[in-house]
N, C-alpha and C positions, 0 to 999 in steps of 0.2 A: 112847380115846387123844385124839381131838379135843377132848373136854370138858376134859381135863387141860391142854391147851395154852391153851384159852380161860380157864380158871381161873388159870393162871400169868400170863397177860397182864393179866387184871383185877386181880390182886394187886399188880402193879407200879404201878398207877395210870394216870391218863390220859396218853396220849402225844400231844404237840402236834406234828404234822407240819410246820406252818409255822415253828415255832421251830427245829426240827432242820434244816430246809432252809435257813433264814436263816443259822444258825451255820455250816453246812457251806459255803455260798456265801462267807461272809465269810472263812473259813479258806482256801479255795481262792484267793480274790482276794489275800489278804495273802501267801500263799506265792508266788504268781505275781509279785507286785510285788517281793518280796525277791530272787527268782531273776533277774528282769529287771534289777534294779540290779547284781547281780554279773556277769551276762552282759555288760551294757553296759560295765562297768568293764574286763573282760578282753577283750571283743570289739573295742571301739573304742580304748581307751587302752592295752591290753596290747601292742599292736603298734606303739606309738609314734605312732599317728594321733591327731589331735585333732579333735573334732567342730567343724565350721565355726563354730558360734555360740560356741565356747569360746576364740576368739581375739579380741583387740581389734578387728581389722578385720572379722571375721565378725559380731561383735556390732553394730558400726556399720552394716554392710551390711544386716543383718536389720532393724534398727530403721528405717533409711532406707526400706527396702521397705515396711514396715508403714505408715510415715507417708504414703508416696505412694499405695499401693493402698487404704488406708482413708480417705485424705483427712482425717487427724487435725487437730483444732484444736491450737493451742499448749498449751492446758490439758490436753487428752487426751494429747498427746505427752509432757508432763512426767510425768503420772501413769503412763503405760504404761512410760516409761523407768525409773521407780522400781520398778515391778512386775518388769520384765525383769531389772534389776540384782539384785533379791532372788532371782529364779529362778536366775540364773547362779551366785550365791553358794551357794544350796542345792544345785545340781547338783555343784559342786566338793566340797562337804562330804560329800555322799552317796558320791562316788567315794573320797574319802580315808577315810571311816569304814568302807567296805566292806573295804578292804585291811587296816585296823587290826583290824577284828573277826575277819577270817580269821586274822591273825597271832596273836591271843590264843589261838586253838584249837590252833595248831601247837606242836610241840616245837621246841627250838632247832635241831636238825638239819633238821627240816622247813622252818623259816623260811629257812634258807640255800638249800635246794633250791627253795623257793617264789620267792625273789628271783631265782634263776637262771632259773626258768621265765619270769618276767616279763621278764627281760633278753633271753632267747632269742626271745621273741615280738616284741620291738622290732626285731630284725634282719631 
């Protein structure tokens, strides 16, 4: 019986454990990132709360703190401000896209109920 199992495994060809492990880890990471984005959308924004850095004052405060604590030069400040602006735009896009992607999957009746769920969470 054991000889048959070994013959079957040999017939399948070489098995690369590193590739399988790498692919598995990549899939787990990507699934976690997707779930995290959805949870952030509903957990933070679904209740009407806004992340501190997602307000004009929050952004200004965060940037001022970075300038002070990191002792940034004017050139560094300019570059980091551009990077943070890109991040904030990306963040808003991810939140918006998550909701739109969920709505594509839902039926018209489910979309109405989904909107009610979001409104209920804001209360």
